[in-house]
C-alpha positions in Angstrom: 10.1 15.8 -0.1 9.4 18.7 2.4 13.1 18.3 3.6 12.6 15.0 4.0 14.9 12.6 1.7 13.8 9.8 -0.6 15.4 6.3 -1.6 13.9 4.5 -4.0 14.8 0.6 -4.1 13.4 -2.1 -5.0 11.4 -4.2 -3.9 13.1 -8.8 -4.3 11.5 -10.1 -1.6 9.1 -9.7 1.8 12.0 -8.6 4.1 12.8 -6.2 2.3 8.8 -4.1 3.0 10.3 -3.8 6.3 12.6 -1.0 5.4 10.2 1.1 3.7 7.5 3.5 4.8 5.6 3.5 1.8 5.4 0.2 -0.1 4.5 0.1 -3.7 3.8 -3.2 -5.2 3.2 -2.6 -9.2 0.7 -5.8 -10.3 4.0 -7.7 -11.7 5.4 -8.0 -9.3 3.0 -8.3 -6.1 1.5 -11.6 -6.5 4.3 -13.6 -5.8 5.7 -10.6 -2.8 2.6 -11.0 -1.1 1.5 -14.0 -1.0 4.2 -14.5 1.1 4.7 -11.6 3.2 3.5 -11.8 7.1 1.1 -8.5 7.0 1.2 -8.7 11.4 5.0 -8.3 11.0 4.2 -4.9 9.4 5.5 -2.1 11.7 4.9 1.5 10.4 4.9 0.4 6.4 2.0 1.3 3.6 1.7 -1.1 1.2 0.7 0.5 -2.1 -0.7 -1.9 -5.1 -1.6 -1.7 -8.6 -4.5 -4.1 -8.4 -7.2 -4.5 -5.9 -5.4 -6.6 -3.4 -7.0 -5.4 -0.5 -7.1 -8.6 1.0 -4.0 -9.0 0.8 -3.0 -6.6 3.4 -2.6 -3.6 0.7 -4.0 -0.2 2.5 -4.8 1.1 -0.6 -5.5 -0.1 -4.2 -5.1 1.1 -7.7 -8.3 0.2 -9.3 -10.0 0.7 -12.8 -14.0 1.3 -12.3 -15.8 2.6 -16.0 -12.4 2.6 -17.6 -11.9 5.2 -14.8 -8.4 4.7 -12.9 -9.6 5.2 -9.2 -8.5 4.2 -5.7 -9.4 2.0 -2.5 -8.2 2.3 0.3 -8.5 1.2 3.6 -8.2 3.7 6.9 -7.8 0.3 9.0 -4.4 -0.8 7.1 -3.4 2.9 7.1 -4.1 2.7 11.3 -2.5 -0.9 12.0 0.6 0.5 10.0 1.0 3.5 12.4 -0.4 5.4 10.6 -3.1 8.6 9.4 -5.0 9.4 6.9 -6.3 12.2 6.1 -10.2 12.8 5.9 -9.6 14.7 2.8 -8.0 11.5 1.0 -10.5 8.9 1.9 -13.4 11.1 0.6 -12.0 10.9 -3.0 -10.9 7.5 -2.3 -13.5 3.8 -2.2 -13.4 3.0 1.0 -13.2 -0.9 2.2 
């Protein structure tokens, strides 16, 4: 993508998350891994979840509202991960 290589890997432990720039945790496996993550130890890793897990450290969470898929986004958590977020992305998400 845009001249960069992408490596997809399965996250099986909290330690695997530190190896990623973006970590997507689906609903099926998020609970046990997110319960064991030390959010303060993450650097430059964007956590994205399939369910509303903003209180567990996710920066972006996909949610259903009124039968429509939307996403919640936290500018603060993205910046804490050492990343920037565009105002365009913030404008289409639900800011928390």
